[in-house]
All heavy atoms as TSV, in Angstrom:
chain	resi	resn	atom	element	x	y	z
A	1	MET	N	N	28.351	-72.020	-9.798
A	1	MET	CA	C	28.069	-70.882	-10.652
A	1	MET	C	C	26.575	-70.910	-11.003
A	1	MET	O	O	26.048	-71.924	-11.447
A	1	MET	CB	C	28.927	-70.993	-11.920
A	1	MET	CG	C	28.827	-69.809	-12.829
A	1	MET	SD	S	29.867	-69.931	-14.299
A	1	MET	CE	C	31.494	-69.985	-13.631
A	2	ASN	N	N	25.901	-69.802	-10.786
A	2	ASN	CA	C	24.467	-69.788	-11.065
A	2	ASN	C	C	24.197	-69.663	-12.570
A	2	ASN	O	O	25.097	-69.416	-13.368
A	2	ASN	CB	C	23.763	-68.687	-10.267
A	2	ASN	CG	C	24.173	-67.286	-10.684
A	2	ASN	OD1	O	24.498	-67.045	-11.839
A	2	ASN	ND2	N	24.160	-66.369	-9.745
A	3	GLU	N	N	22.953	-69.869	-12.938
A	3	GLU	CA	C	22.576	-69.888	-14.362
A	3	GLU	C	C	22.862	-68.552	-15.056
A	3	GLU	O	O	23.303	-68.530	-16.197
A	3	GLU	CB	C	21.093	-70.242	-14.511
A	3	GLU	CG	C	20.781	-71.667	-14.149
A	3	GLU	CD	C	21.470	-72.672	-15.065
A	3	GLU	OE1	O	21.463	-72.481	-16.292
A	3	GLU	OE2	O	22.035	-73.637	-14.534
A	4	TYR	N	N	22.618	-67.454	-14.377
A	4	TYR	CA	C	22.870	-66.140	-14.971
A	4	TYR	C	C	24.350	-65.976	-15.309
A	4	TYR	O	O	24.700	-65.543	-16.405
A	4	TYR	CB	C	22.413	-65.035	-14.008
A	4	TYR	CG	C	22.703	-63.648	-14.518
A	4	TYR	CD1	C	21.838	-63.028	-15.419
A	4	TYR	CD2	C	23.840	-62.959	-14.121
A	4	TYR	CE1	C	22.104	-61.755	-15.908
A	4	TYR	CE2	C	24.113	-61.686	-14.603
A	4	TYR	CZ	C	23.242	-61.099	-15.491
A	4	TYR	OH	O	23.514	-59.838	-15.982
A	5	SER	N	N	25.204	-66.355	-14.377
A	5	SER	CA	C	26.643	-66.233	-14.605
A	5	SER	C	C	27.110	-67.141	-15.732
A	5	SER	O	O	27.947	-66.750	-16.548
A	5	SER	CB	C	27.416	-66.571	-13.329
A	5	SER	OG	O	27.123	-65.641	-12.330
A	6	ARG	N	N	26.578	-68.343	-15.788
A	6	ARG	CA	C	26.941	-69.276	-16.858
A	6	ARG	C	C	26.513	-68.735	-18.213
A	6	ARG	O	O	27.261	-68.806	-19.190
A	6	ARG	CB	C	26.317	-70.642	-16.609
A	6	ARG	CG	C	26.965	-71.377	-15.445
A	6	ARG	CD	C	26.310	-72.688	-15.131
A	6	ARG	NE	N	26.290	-73.540	-16.306
A	6	ARG	CZ	C	25.440	-74.538	-16.482
A	6	ARG	NH1	N	24.539	-74.809	-15.571
A	6	ARG	NH2	N	25.483	-75.277	-17.550
A	7	LEU	N	N	25.309	-68.188	-18.273
A	7	LEU	CA	C	24.808	-67.632	-19.531
A	7	LEU	C	C	25.636	-66.425	-19.954
A	7	LEU	O	O	26.018	-66.287	-21.123
A	7	LEU	CB	C	23.340	-67.245	-19.385
A	7	LEU	CG	C	22.659	-66.636	-20.605
A	7	LEU	CD1	C	22.724	-67.602	-21.787
A	7	LEU	CD2	C	21.220	-66.298	-20.291
A	8	LYS	N	N	25.946	-65.568	-19.018
A	8	LYS	CA	C	26.748	-64.379	-19.300
A	8	LYS	C	C	28.134	-64.763	-19.816
A	8	LYS	O	O	28.628	-64.190	-20.793
A	8	LYS	CB	C	26.858	-63.536	-18.028
A	8	LYS	CG	C	27.483	-62.198	-18.213
A	8	LYS	CD	C	27.424	-61.410	-16.909
A	8	LYS	CE	C	28.148	-60.105	-17.025
A	8	LYS	NZ	N	28.151	-59.364	-15.761
A	9	ARG	N	N	28.737	-65.752	-19.178
A	9	ARG	CA	C	30.064	-66.218	-19.598
A	9	ARG	C	C	30.011	-66.842	-20.997
A	9	ARG	O	O	30.865	-66.570	-21.843
A	9	ARG	CB	C	30.573	-67.235	-18.580
A	9	ARG	CG	C	31.960	-67.721	-18.854
A	9	ARG	CD	C	32.418	-68.635	-17.745
A	9	ARG	NE	N	33.774	-69.063	-18.010
A	9	ARG	CZ	C	34.285	-70.202	-17.624
A	9	ARG	NH1	N	33.563	-71.029	-16.915
A	9	ARG	NH2	N	35.524	-70.510	-17.908
A	10	ALA	N	N	29.004	-67.651	-21.246
A	10	ALA	CA	C	28.859	-68.295	-22.557
A	10	ALA	C	C	28.666	-67.247	-23.651
A	10	ALA	O	O	29.241	-67.365	-24.743
A	10	ALA	CB	C	27.683	-69.264	-22.538
A	11	MET	N	N	27.879	-66.233	-23.372
A	11	MET	CA	C	27.644	-65.178	-24.362
A	11	MET	C	C	28.925	-64.406	-24.644
A	11	MET	O	O	29.187	-64.032	-25.785
A	11	MET	CB	C	26.537	-64.248	-23.886
A	11	MET	CG	C	25.186	-64.920	-23.904
A	11	MET	SD	S	23.866	-63.830	-23.424
A	11	MET	CE	C	23.806	-62.782	-24.841
A	12	ARG	N	N	29.732	-64.182	-23.635
A	12	ARG	CA	C	31.005	-63.487	-23.833
A	12	ARG	C	C	31.916	-64.285	-24.763
A	12	ARG	O	O	32.499	-63.742	-25.699
A	12	ARG	CB	C	31.692	-63.226	-22.495
A	12	ARG	CG	C	32.943	-62.355	-22.652
A	12	ARG	CD	C	33.651	-62.098	-21.337
A	12	ARG	NE	N	34.348	-63.301	-20.931
A	12	ARG	CZ	C	34.205	-63.923	-19.758
A	12	ARG	NH1	N	33.391	-63.427	-18.866
A	12	ARG	NH2	N	34.865	-65.007	-19.466
A	13	PHE	N	N	32.015	-65.596	-24.512
A	13	PHE	CA	C	32.855	-66.439	-25.360
A	13	PHE	C	C	32.320	-66.492	-26.784
A	13	PHE	O	O	33.076	-66.445	-27.751
A	13	PHE	CB	C	32.970	-67.854	-24.796
A	13	PHE	CG	C	33.848	-67.940	-23.580
A	13	PHE	CD1	C	33.385	-68.511	-22.415
A	13	PHE	CD2	C	35.145	-67.454	-23.596
A	13	PHE	CE1	C	34.193	-68.600	-21.287
A	13	PHE	CE2	C	35.965	-67.529	-22.478
A	13	PHE	CZ	C	35.484	-68.101	-21.323
A	14	TYR	N	N	30.997	-66.569	-26.925
A	14	TYR	CA	C	30.372	-66.613	-28.243
A	14	TYR	C	C	30.613	-65.303	-28.993
A	14	TYR	O	O	30.914	-65.295	-30.184
A	14	TYR	CB	C	28.877	-66.896	-28.093
A	14	TYR	CG	C	28.147	-67.129	-29.387
A	14	TYR	CD1	C	28.524	-68.146	-30.248
A	14	TYR	CD2	C	27.061	-66.332	-29.741
A	14	TYR	CE1	C	27.838	-68.364	-31.427
A	14	TYR	CE2	C	26.383	-66.544	-30.918
A	14	TYR	CZ	C	26.770	-67.567	-31.757
A	14	TYR	OH	O	26.097	-67.767	-32.932
A	15	GLU	N	N	30.515	-64.194	-28.284
A	15	GLU	CA	C	30.762	-62.895	-28.892
A	15	GLU	C	C	32.217	-62.781	-29.350
A	15	GLU	O	O	32.495	-62.338	-30.473
A	15	GLU	CB	C	30.433	-61.782	-27.901
A	15	GLU	CG	C	30.620	-60.388	-28.455
A	15	GLU	CD	C	30.255	-59.324	-27.443
A	15	GLU	OE1	O	30.498	-59.506	-26.232
A	15	GLU	OE2	O	29.714	-58.301	-27.879
A	16	GLU	N	N	33.149	-63.197	-28.508
A	16	GLU	CA	C	34.567	-63.139	-28.869
A	16	GLU	C	C	34.865	-64.005	-30.087
A	16	GLU	O	O	35.604	-63.603	-30.983
A	16	GLU	CB	C	35.432	-63.579	-27.685
A	16	GLU	CG	C	35.453	-62.581	-26.554
A	16	GLU	CD	C	36.157	-63.099	-25.307
A	16	GLU	OE1	O	36.701	-64.221	-25.335
A	16	GLU	OE2	O	36.156	-62.371	-24.304
A	17	ALA	N	N	34.265	-65.191	-30.140
A	17	ALA	CA	C	34.480	-66.090	-31.276
A	17	ALA	C	C	33.966	-65.461	-32.564
A	17	ALA	O	O	34.620	-65.529	-33.617
A	17	ALA	CB	C	33.790	-67.427	-31.027
A	18	ASN	N	N	32.805	-64.832	-32.503
A	18	ASN	CA	C	32.251	-64.205	-33.698
A	18	ASN	C	C	33.052	-62.981	-34.118
A	18	ASN	O	O	33.188	-62.713	-35.310
A	18	ASN	CB	C	30.773	-63.850	-33.483
A	18	ASN	CG	C	29.882	-65.013	-33.794
A	18	ASN	OD1	O	29.664	-65.341	-34.942
A	18	ASN	ND2	N	29.382	-65.670	-32.762
A	19	LEU	N	N	33.606	-62.247	-33.175
A	19	LEU	CA	C	34.451	-61.106	-33.520
A	19	LEU	C	C	35.729	-61.575	-34.210
A	19	LEU	O	O	36.176	-60.961	-35.187
A	19	LEU	CB	C	34.777	-60.280	-32.281
A	19	LEU	CG	C	33.625	-59.448	-31.730
A	19	LEU	CD1	C	33.994	-58.854	-30.375
A	19	LEU	CD2	C	33.221	-58.355	-32.703
A	20	GLU	N	N	36.300	-62.678	-33.723
A	20	GLU	CA	C	37.491	-63.228	-34.361
A	20	GLU	C	C	37.181	-63.702	-35.779
A	20	GLU	O	O	37.953	-63.462	-36.709
A	20	GLU	CB	C	38.056	-64.386	-33.536
A	20	GLU	CG	C	38.698	-63.954	-32.237
A	20	GLU	CD	C	39.122	-65.130	-31.376
A	20	GLU	OE1	O	39.131	-66.273	-31.866
A	20	GLU	OE2	O	39.451	-64.891	-30.204
A	21	LYS	N	N	36.047	-64.368	-35.944
A	21	LYS	CA	C	35.657	-64.845	-37.270
A	21	LYS	C	C	35.340	-63.671	-38.199
A	21	LYS	O	O	35.579	-63.752	-39.397
A	21	LYS	CB	C	34.470	-65.793	-37.173
A	21	LYS	CG	C	34.838	-67.115	-36.540
A	21	LYS	CD	C	33.642	-68.024	-36.397
A	21	LYS	CE	C	34.036	-69.323	-35.711
A	21	LYS	NZ	N	32.885	-70.204	-35.519
A	22	LEU	N	N	34.824	-62.594	-37.643
A	22	LEU	CA	C	34.544	-61.398	-38.435
A	22	LEU	C	C	35.840	-60.822	-39.002
A	22	LEU	O	O	35.895	-60.419	-40.162
A	22	LEU	CB	C	33.818	-60.353	-37.590
A	22	LEU	CG	C	33.552	-58.990	-38.225
A	22	LEU	CD1	C	32.688	-59.137	-39.474
A	22	LEU	CD2	C	32.893	-58.057	-37.224
A	23	GLU	N	N	36.877	-60.812	-38.177
A	23	GLU	CA	C	38.172	-60.302	-38.634
A	23	GLU	C	C	38.735	-61.126	-39.786
A	23	GLU	O	O	39.409	-60.597	-40.659
A	23	GLU	CB	C	39.172	-60.288	-37.472
A	23	GLU	CG	C	38.868	-59.262	-36.416
A	23	GLU	CD	C	39.799	-59.356	-35.226
A	23	GLU	OE1	O	40.748	-60.170	-35.259
A	23	GLU	OE2	O	39.587	-58.614	-34.254
A	24	ARG	N	N	38.444	-62.431	-39.784
A	24	ARG	CA	C	38.971	-63.314	-40.823
A	24	ARG	C	C	38.025	-63.477	-42.010
A	24	ARG	O	O	38.384	-64.129	-42.999
A	24	ARG	CB	C	39.260	-64.699	-40.237
A	24	ARG	CG	C	40.379	-64.696	-39.217
A	24	ARG	CD	C	40.767	-66.105	-38.839
A	24	ARG	NE	N	39.617	-66.914	-38.475
A	24	ARG	CZ	C	39.345	-67.366	-37.256
A	24	ARG	NH1	N	40.151	-67.077	-36.266
A	24	ARG	NH2	N	38.292	-68.105	-37.025
A	25	ALA	N	N	36.828	-62.927	-41.917
A	25	ALA	CA	C	35.834	-63.084	-42.981
A	25	ALA	C	C	36.357	-62.486	-44.283
A	25	ALA	O	O	36.956	-61.414	-44.295
A	25	ALA	CB	C	34.532	-62.418	-42.577
A	26	THR	N	N	36.109	-63.201	-45.360
A	26	THR	CA	C	36.611	-62.748	-46.652
A	26	THR	C	C	35.513	-62.188	-47.543
A	26	THR	O	O	35.762	-61.286	-48.324
A	26	THR	CB	C	37.311	-63.908	-47.400
A	26	THR	OG1	O	36.412	-65.015	-47.488
A	26	THR	CG2	C	38.570	-64.329	-46.653
A	27	THR	N	N	34.303	-62.692	-47.417
A	27	THR	CA	C	33.212	-62.198	-48.259
A	27	THR	C	C	32.345	-61.212	-47.486
A	27	THR	O	O	32.262	-61.260	-46.253
A	27	THR	CB	C	32.324	-63.355	-48.759
A	27	THR	OG1	O	31.667	-63.949	-47.633
A	27	THR	CG2	C	33.142	-64.404	-49.500
A	28	GLN	N	N	31.700	-60.340	-48.207
A	28	GLN	CA	C	30.805	-59.356	-47.595
A	28	GLN	C	C	29.638	-60.062	-46.901
A	28	GLN	O	O	29.219	-59.652	-45.820
A	28	GLN	CB	C	30.288	-58.376	-48.657
A	28	GLN	CG	C	29.481	-57.233	-48.086
A	28	GLN	CD	C	30.290	-56.342	-47.151
A	28	GLN	OE1	O	31.506	-56.218	-47.292
A	28	GLN	NE2	N	29.627	-55.732	-46.195
A	29	GLU	N	N	29.145	-61.129	-47.512
A	29	GLU	CA	C	28.030	-61.880	-46.935
A	29	GLU	C	C	28.410	-62.464	-45.575
A	29	GLU	O	O	27.643	-62.401	-44.613
A	29	GLU	CB	C	27.629	-63.014	-47.888
A	29	GLU	CG	C	26.451	-63.828	-47.425
A	29	GLU	CD	C	26.104	-64.929	-48.409
A	29	GLU	OE1	O	26.274	-64.726	-49.621
A	29	GLU	OE2	O	25.656	-65.994	-47.935
A	30	GLU	N	N	29.610	-63.018	-45.484
A	30	GLU	CA	C	30.087	-63.590	-44.229
A	30	GLU	C	C	30.276	-62.500	-43.177
A	30	GLU	O	O	29.930	-62.680	-41.999
A	30	GLU	CB	C	31.399	-64.333	-44.460
A	30	GLU	CG	C	31.865	-65.147	-43.283
A	30	GLU	CD	C	33.139	-65.922	-43.564
A	30	GLU	OE1	O	33.647	-65.900	-44.699
A	30	GLU	OE2	O	33.641	-66.535	-42.606
A	31	LYS	N	N	30.794	-61.359	-43.585
A	31	LYS	CA	C	30.983	-60.240	-42.654
A	31	LYS	C	C	29.642	-59.765	-42.095
A	31	LYS	O	O	29.512	-59.537	-40.899
A	31	LYS	CB	C	31.698	-59.087	-43.346
A	31	LYS	CG	C	33.154	-59.366	-43.624
A	31	LYS	CD	C	33.815	-58.214	-44.348
A	31	LYS	CE	C	35.260	-58.554	-44.689
A	31	LYS	NZ	N	35.938	-57.490	-45.397
A	32	GLU	N	N	28.639	-59.641	-42.976
A	32	GLU	CA	C	27.321	-59.191	-42.535
A	32	GLU	C	C	26.699	-60.178	-41.561
A	32	GLU	O	O	26.075	-59.787	-40.583
A	32	GLU	CB	C	26.417	-58.980	-43.749
A	32	GLU	CG	C	26.813	-57.784	-44.587
A	32	GLU	CD	C	26.026	-57.667	-45.881
A	32	GLU	OE1	O	25.122	-58.497	-46.120
A	32	GLU	OE2	O	26.318	-56.746	-46.653
A	33	LYS	N	N	26.887	-61.471	-41.821
A	33	LYS	CA	C	26.361	-62.516	-40.941
A	33	LYS	C	C	26.984	-62.402	-39.556
A	33	LYS	O	O	26.281	-62.443	-38.536
A	33	LYS	CB	C	26.658	-63.882	-41.563
A	33	LYS	CG	C	26.159	-65.064	-40.779
A	33	LYS	CD	C	26.373	-66.330	-41.590
A	33	LYS	CE	C	27.309	-67.244	-40.866
A	33	LYS	NZ	N	27.539	-68.512	-41.572
A	34	ARG	N	N	28.283	-62.217	-39.490
A	34	ARG	CA	C	28.968	-62.101	-38.204
A	34	ARG	C	C	28.572	-60.829	-37.472
A	34	ARG	O	O	28.395	-60.825	-36.250
A	34	ARG	CB	C	30.489	-62.138	-38.396
A	34	ARG	CG	C	30.999	-63.419	-38.954
A	34	ARG	CD	C	30.792	-64.569	-38.004
A	34	ARG	NE	N	31.107	-65.830	-38.671
A	34	ARG	CZ	C	30.836	-67.014	-38.175
A	34	ARG	NH1	N	30.253	-67.123	-37.005
A	34	ARG	NH2	N	31.133	-68.099	-38.841
A	35	ILE	N	N	28.424	-59.738	-38.204
A	35	ILE	CA	C	28.019	-58.466	-37.587
A	35	ILE	C	C	26.637	-58.615	-36.955
A	35	ILE	O	O	26.405	-58.167	-35.825
A	35	ILE	CB	C	28.050	-57.317	-38.617
A	35	ILE	CG1	C	29.508	-56.993	-38.966
A	35	ILE	CG2	C	27.320	-56.092	-38.083
A	35	ILE	CD1	C	29.665	-56.044	-40.138
A	36	LYS	N	N	25.713	-59.267	-37.664
A	36	LYS	CA	C	24.362	-59.469	-37.126
A	36	LYS	C	C	24.406	-60.309	-35.855
A	36	LYS	O	O	23.684	-60.034	-34.892
A	36	LYS	CB	C	23.474	-60.139	-38.169
A	36	LYS	CG	C	23.041	-59.210	-39.264
A	36	LYS	CD	C	22.139	-59.908	-40.256
A	36	LYS	CE	C	21.768	-58.975	-41.396
A	36	LYS	NZ	N	20.925	-59.644	-42.389
A	37	ARG	N	N	25.252	-61.326	-35.835
A	37	ARG	CA	C	25.358	-62.170	-34.639
A	37	ARG	C	C	25.906	-61.381	-33.462
A	37	ARG	O	O	25.409	-61.495	-32.344
A	37	ARG	CB	C	26.245	-63.378	-34.913
A	37	ARG	CG	C	25.568	-64.415	-35.762
A	37	ARG	CD	C	26.425	-65.633	-35.936
A	37	ARG	NE	N	25.736	-66.600	-36.780
A	37	ARG	CZ	C	26.274	-67.730	-37.177
A	37	ARG	NH1	N	27.500	-68.044	-36.821
A	37	ARG	NH2	N	25.593	-68.553	-37.938
A	38	VAL	N	N	26.948	-60.587	-33.698
A	38	VAL	CA	C	27.532	-59.795	-32.619
A	38	VAL	C	C	26.519	-58.774	-32.100
A	38	VAL	O	O	26.401	-58.567	-30.891
A	38	VAL	CB	C	28.839	-59.113	-33.090
A	38	VAL	CG1	C	29.329	-58.109	-32.070
A	38	VAL	CG2	C	29.909	-60.161	-33.367
A	39	GLU	N	N	25.766	-58.158	-33.004
A	39	GLU	CA	C	24.738	-57.205	-32.583
A	39	GLU	C	C	23.662	-57.893	-31.752
A	39	GLU	O	O	23.189	-57.341	-30.752
A	39	GLU	CB	C	24.115	-56.524	-33.799
A	39	GLU	CG	C	25.044	-55.543	-34.482
A	39	GLU	CD	C	24.492	-55.006	-35.793
A	39	GLU	OE1	O	23.501	-55.562	-36.322
A	39	GLU	OE2	O	25.062	-54.028	-36.298
A	40	ALA	N	N	23.267	-59.095	-32.146
A	40	ALA	CA	C	22.247	-59.836	-31.407
A	40	ALA	C	C	22.757	-60.196	-30.007
A	40	ALA	O	O	22.018	-60.095	-29.024
A	40	ALA	CB	C	21.852	-61.094	-32.169
A	41	ILE	N	N	23.998	-60.599	-29.923
A	41	ILE	CA	C	24.583	-60.938	-28.627
A	41	ILE	C	C	24.627	-59.699	-27.736
A	41	ILE	O	O	24.288	-59.755	-26.555
A	41	ILE	CB	C	26.003	-61.524	-28.803
A	41	ILE	CG1	C	25.920	-62.877	-29.505
A	41	ILE	CG2	C	26.708	-61.658	-27.460
A	41	ILE	CD1	C	27.256	-63.383	-30.020
A	42	SER	N	N	25.011	-58.576	-28.314
A	42	SER	CA	C	25.068	-57.330	-27.538
A	42	SER	C	C	23.690	-56.962	-27.007
A	42	SER	O	O	23.546	-56.538	-25.853
A	42	SER	CB	C	25.619	-56.202	-28.404
A	42	SER	OG	O	26.948	-56.455	-28.753
A	43	ARG	N	N	22.683	-57.132	-27.842
A	43	ARG	CA	C	21.310	-56.818	-27.413
A	43	ARG	C	C	20.871	-57.751	-26.289
A	43	ARG	O	O	20.253	-57.319	-25.315
A	43	ARG	CB	C	20.345	-56.928	-28.602
A	43	ARG	CG	C	18.934	-56.589	-28.261
A	43	ARG	CD	C	18.769	-55.147	-27.814
A	43	ARG	NE	N	17.421	-54.931	-27.344
A	43	ARG	CZ	C	17.097	-54.334	-26.210
A	43	ARG	NH1	N	18.037	-53.822	-25.458
A	43	ARG	NH2	N	15.856	-54.201	-25.855
A	44	CYS	N	N	21.218	-59.029	-26.403
A	44	CYS	CA	C	20.882	-59.989	-25.343
A	44	CYS	C	C	21.563	-59.608	-24.032
A	44	CYS	O	O	20.954	-59.700	-22.966
A	44	CYS	CB	C	21.299	-61.399	-25.752
A	44	CYS	SG	S	20.253	-62.117	-27.018
A	45	LYS	N	N	22.799	-59.164	-24.123
A	45	LYS	CA	C	23.517	-58.756	-22.918
A	45	LYS	C	C	22.856	-57.540	-22.281
A	45	LYS	O	O	22.771	-57.442	-21.056
A	45	LYS	CB	C	24.982	-58.480	-23.255
A	45	LYS	CG	C	25.764	-59.762	-23.544
A	45	LYS	CD	C	27.104	-59.519	-24.167
A	45	LYS	CE	C	28.110	-58.916	-23.266
A	45	LYS	NZ	N	29.440	-58.794	-23.870
A	46	GLU	N	N	22.371	-56.614	-23.100
A	46	GLU	CA	C	21.664	-55.452	-22.576
A	46	GLU	C	C	20.385	-55.877	-21.852
A	46	GLU	O	O	20.070	-55.373	-20.764
A	46	GLU	CB	C	21.304	-54.486	-23.710
A	46	GLU	CG	C	22.488	-53.770	-24.320
A	46	GLU	CD	C	22.096	-52.967	-25.546
A	46	GLU	OE1	O	20.883	-52.826	-25.824
A	46	GLU	OE2	O	23.006	-52.492	-26.243
A	47	ILE	N	N	19.649	-56.797	-22.449
A	47	ILE	CA	C	18.414	-57.281	-21.842
A	47	ILE	C	C	18.712	-57.980	-20.526
A	47	ILE	O	O	18.009	-57.776	-19.529
A	47	ILE	CB	C	17.667	-58.219	-22.812
A	47	ILE	CG1	C	17.143	-57.409	-24.004
A	47	ILE	CG2	C	16.522	-58.938	-22.106
A	47	ILE	CD1	C	16.632	-58.255	-25.145
A	48	MET	N	N	19.757	-58.792	-20.508
A	48	MET	CA	C	20.132	-59.482	-19.276
A	48	MET	C	C	20.478	-58.490	-18.174
A	48	MET	O	O	20.120	-58.686	-17.019
A	48	MET	CB	C	21.322	-60.421	-19.530
A	48	MET	CG	C	20.962	-61.650	-20.314
A	48	MET	SD	S	22.401	-62.635	-20.762
A	48	MET	CE	C	23.160	-62.948	-19.186
A	49	ALA	N	N	21.164	-57.406	-18.535
A	49	ALA	CA	C	21.528	-56.396	-17.549
A	49	ALA	C	C	20.284	-55.716	-16.983
A	49	ALA	O	O	20.209	-55.411	-15.796
A	49	ALA	CB	C	22.460	-55.376	-18.176
A	50	GLU	N	N	19.289	-55.489	-17.856
A	50	GLU	CA	C	18.042	-54.856	-17.403
A	50	GLU	C	C	17.267	-55.787	-16.480
A	50	GLU	O	O	16.681	-55.334	-15.500
A	50	GLU	CB	C	17.174	-54.497	-18.606
A	50	GLU	CG	C	17.733	-53.385	-19.465
A	50	GLU	CD	C	16.951	-53.175	-20.742
A	50	GLU	OE1	O	15.882	-53.799	-20.927
A	50	GLU	OE2	O	17.419	-52.385	-21.589
A	51	VAL	N	N	17.278	-57.069	-16.790
A	51	VAL	CA	C	16.518	-58.042	-16.010
A	51	VAL	C	C	17.132	-58.259	-14.644
A	51	VAL	O	O	16.435	-58.380	-13.646
A	51	VAL	CB	C	16.404	-59.395	-16.788
A	51	VAL	CG1	C	15.832	-60.476	-15.911
A	51	VAL	CG2	C	15.582	-59.193	-18.037
A	52	LYS	N	N	18.455	-58.286	-14.600
A	52	LYS	CA	C	19.116	-58.548	-13.328
A	52	LYS	C	C	19.048	-57.322	-12.479
A	52	LYS	O	O	18.543	-56.970	-11.611
A	52	LYS	CB	C	20.573	-58.893	-13.515
A	52	LYS	CG	C	21.187	-59.286	-12.195
A	52	LYS	CD	C	22.462	-60.033	-12.377
A	52	LYS	CE	C	22.928	-60.393	-10.988
A	52	LYS	NZ	N	23.898	-61.348	-10.902
């Protein structure tokens, strides 16, 4: 598996984990933190798509 594929796969798992934690978040602060992480991951995925 090449580096791009490994990175893409890792980002997918990281995004899924943060979405699951977002669903279970109880405080507004925790929800905002998870939302920011998911948005950052999405932006990274967009950049990766542009680069490839």
